[in-house]
C-alpha positions as CSV (number, residue, x, y, z in Angstrom):
1,M,40.2,5.2,-21.1
2,F,39.0,1.6,-20.7
3,I,36.8,0.5,-17.9
4,N,37.4,-2.7,-16.0
5,Y,36.3,-4.6,-12.9
6,I,39.5,-6.4,-12.0
7,T,39.0,-5.0,-8.5
8,L,35.8,-7.0,-8.1
9,M,37.4,-10.1,-9.5
10,L,40.4,-9.8,-7.2
11,I,38.4,-9.2,-4.0
12,N,36.0,-12.0,-5.0
13,M,39.0,-14.3,-5.3
14,V,40.3,-13.1,-1.9
15,A,36.9,-14.2,-0.4
16,G,37.0,-17.5,-2.3
17,L,40.6,-18.3,-1.2
18,C,39.8,-17.5,2.4
19,L,36.7,-19.7,2.3
20,L,38.7,-22.4,0.7
21,A,41.5,-22.2,3.2
22,S,38.9,-22.4,6.0
23,Y,37.3,-25.4,4.3
24,V,40.6,-27.2,3.8
25,Y,41.6,-26.6,7.4
26,Q,38.3,-27.2,9.2
27,G,35.6,-28.0,6.8
28,L,36.7,-31.2,5.1
29,G,35.7,-33.3,8.0
30,D,32.8,-31.1,9.0
31,I,29.5,-33.0,9.5
32,N,27.5,-30.0,8.2
33,Q,29.0,-29.7,4.7
34,K,26.1,-27.7,3.4
35,R,27.2,-24.6,5.4
36,W,29.8,-24.1,2.7
37,V,27.4,-24.1,-0.2
38,P,26.3,-20.4,-0.2
39,G,29.8,-19.0,0.2
40,F,31.3,-21.2,-2.6
41,G,28.3,-20.5,-4.8
42,M,28.5,-16.7,-4.4
43,V,32.3,-16.7,-5.2
44,G,31.7,-19.0,-8.1
45,A,28.9,-16.9,-9.6
46,I,30.8,-13.7,-9.5
47,A,34.0,-15.2,-10.8
48,L,32.2,-17.1,-13.6
49,A,30.1,-14.1,-14.7
50,T,32.9,-11.5,-14.7
51,G,35.4,-14.0,-16.2
52,L,33.0,-14.9,-19.1
53,H,32.2,-11.3,-19.8
54,T,36.0,-10.5,-19.8
55,I,36.8,-13.3,-22.3
56,W,33.9,-12.5,-24.5
57,T,34.3,-8.7,-24.7
58,W,38.0,-8.1,-24.0
59,P,37.5,-4.9,-21.9
60,L,41.2,-4.9,-20.8
61,I,44.3,-4.0,-22.7
62,G,46.5,-6.6,-24.2
63,S,46.8,-10.1,-22.7
64,F,45.3,-9.2,-19.4
65,N,41.9,-10.5,-20.7
66,I,43.5,-14.0,-20.9
67,S,45.3,-13.8,-17.6
68,Y,42.4,-12.5,-15.5
69,G,39.4,-13.4,-17.6
70,E,40.2,-17.0,-18.3
71,M,41.6,-17.7,-14.9
72,S,38.4,-16.2,-13.4
73,V,36.3,-18.6,-15.5
74,L,38.3,-21.6,-14.2
75,F,38.2,-20.3,-10.6
76,G,34.5,-19.6,-10.9
77,I,33.4,-22.9,-12.4
78,L,35.5,-24.7,-9.7
79,F,33.6,-22.9,-7.0
80,V,30.2,-23.5,-8.7
81,G,31.1,-27.1,-9.1
82,A,32.2,-27.5,-5.5
83,S,29.0,-25.7,-4.3
84,I,26.8,-28.0,-6.3
85,A,28.7,-31.2,-5.3
86,I,28.6,-30.3,-1.6
87,A,24.9,-29.4,-1.8
88,Q,24.1,-32.8,-3.5
89,G,26.4,-34.8,-1.2
90,W,28.6,-35.8,-4.2
91,D,32.3,-36.7,-3.9
92,L,34.6,-33.7,-4.6
93,L,37.3,-35.8,-6.5
94,T,36.2,-34.8,-10.0
95,V,36.2,-31.1,-8.9
96,A,39.7,-31.6,-7.5
97,V,40.9,-33.2,-10.8
98,Y,39.5,-30.2,-12.7
99,G,41.3,-28.0,-10.1
100,F,44.6,-29.6,-10.9
101,F,44.4,-28.6,-14.6
102,A,43.1,-25.1,-13.7
103,G,45.9,-24.8,-11.1
104,V,48.6,-25.7,-13.7
105,A,47.2,-23.0,-16.0
106,A,47.4,-20.5,-13.2
107,V,51.0,-21.4,-12.5
108,V,51.8,-21.1,-16.3
109,V,50.1,-17.6,-16.3
110,G,52.1,-16.6,-13.2
111,A,55.3,-17.7,-14.7
112,R,54.6,-15.9,-18.0
113,I,53.6,-12.7,-16.2
114,L,57.0,-12.8,-14.5
115,N,58.8,-13.7,-17.7
116,L,57.2,-10.8,-19.6
117,G,57.3,-8.3,-16.7
118,L,53.6,-7.6,-17.0
119,T,51.5,-5.7,-14.4
120,R,52.9,-2.9,-12.1
121,Q,54.2,-5.6,-9.7
122,P,55.1,-8.6,-11.8
123,V,56.9,-10.5,-9.1
124,L,54.0,-10.2,-6.6
125,T,51.4,-10.9,-9.3
126,A,53.3,-14.0,-10.4
127,I,53.6,-15.3,-6.9
128,G,49.8,-14.7,-6.4
129,F,49.0,-16.7,-9.5
130,I,51.5,-19.5,-8.7
131,L,50.2,-19.9,-5.1
132,T,46.6,-19.9,-6.2
133,G,47.5,-22.5,-8.8
134,L,49.2,-24.6,-6.2
135,G,45.9,-24.6,-4.4
136,G,44.3,-26.3,-7.4
137,I,47.2,-28.6,-8.0
138,L,47.1,-29.9,-4.5
139,A,43.3,-30.3,-4.2
140,A,43.2,-34.0,-5.0
141,P,46.1,-34.9,-2.7
142,T,44.4,-32.9,0.0
143,L,41.2,-34.9,-0.4
144,Y,43.2,-38.1,-0.2
145,L,45.2,-36.9,2.8
146,Q,42.3,-35.1,4.6
147,A,43.0,-37.0,7.8
148,N,46.5,-35.4,7.9
149,R,46.0,-32.2,9.9
150,Q,49.5,-30.9,9.1
151,W,49.0,-31.3,5.3
152,R,45.7,-29.4,5.6
153,L,47.4,-26.7,7.6
154,I,50.1,-26.2,5.0
155,G,47.4,-26.1,2.3
156,A,45.4,-23.5,4.2
157,I,48.5,-21.4,4.7
158,V,49.3,-21.4,1.0
159,L,45.8,-20.3,0.2
160,V,45.8,-17.6,2.9
161,V,49.2,-16.2,1.6
162,A,47.7,-16.1,-2.0
163,A,44.6,-14.4,-0.6
164,L,46.8,-11.8,1.2
165,I,48.6,-11.0,-2.1
166,W,45.4,-10.6,-4.0
167,A,43.9,-8.5,-1.2
168,F,46.8,-6.1,-1.3
169,T,46.6,-6.0,-5.1
170,G,42.8,-5.6,-5.1
171,Y,42.5,-3.0,-2.4
172,M,45.3,-0.9,-3.9
173,A,43.5,-1.2,-7.3
174,Y,40.3,0.1,-5.7
175,W,42.3,3.0,-4.2
176,G,43.8,3.8,-7.6
177,H,40.7,3.2,-9.8
178,I,38.5,5.5,-7.7
179,A,41.0,8.3,-8.4
180,D,41.6,7.3,-12.0
181,Y,37.9,7.1,-13.0
182,Q,36.6,10.1,-11.0
183,K,36.0,12.2,-14.1
184,W,35.0,9.4,-16.5
185,V,31.7,9.9,-18.3
186,P,29.9,7.1,-20.1
187,S,29.6,7.7,-23.9
188,T,25.8,7.7,-23.5
189,M,25.8,10.8,-21.3
190,P,26.4,14.4,-22.6
191,R,29.8,15.8,-21.8
């Protein structure tokens, strides 16, 4: 049996997408931008650490290390970058440009998961990746159109729907993993 922490990665992404949806809807014009730094930083740190560990050690079966590990690294570095940029008062445009390319990668991963029928729920997983990717793809236009409240609302809705998909997936994975791993014993312990 292999051990993984996809559950942690998924729920961290849910928190990140909800924070980002809130930021897109109400935080872009907020006078106190620094209030977003801790949340973005926490999400980024967990996503980056777990993603890097996944791509360096391949704890998952098959190509899931690519789908979840590499996307987690991209997601994490975006949140770390946004956190640092906001803390320093820097413009978010370069973070948004990076988000575009990370978003395209997430859409490609989602499409390929659907194409190959991967995961227990390939359609839901594909939609989750695609919607999350759209968040990255639309980041730069959202910065440009930040005065347009309707555009920001649409962006926030896309992010919340993606968060709901990942929340369902992640919490169901917690439910299953707790049962599946209840008798697992580390190799370092006597059996």
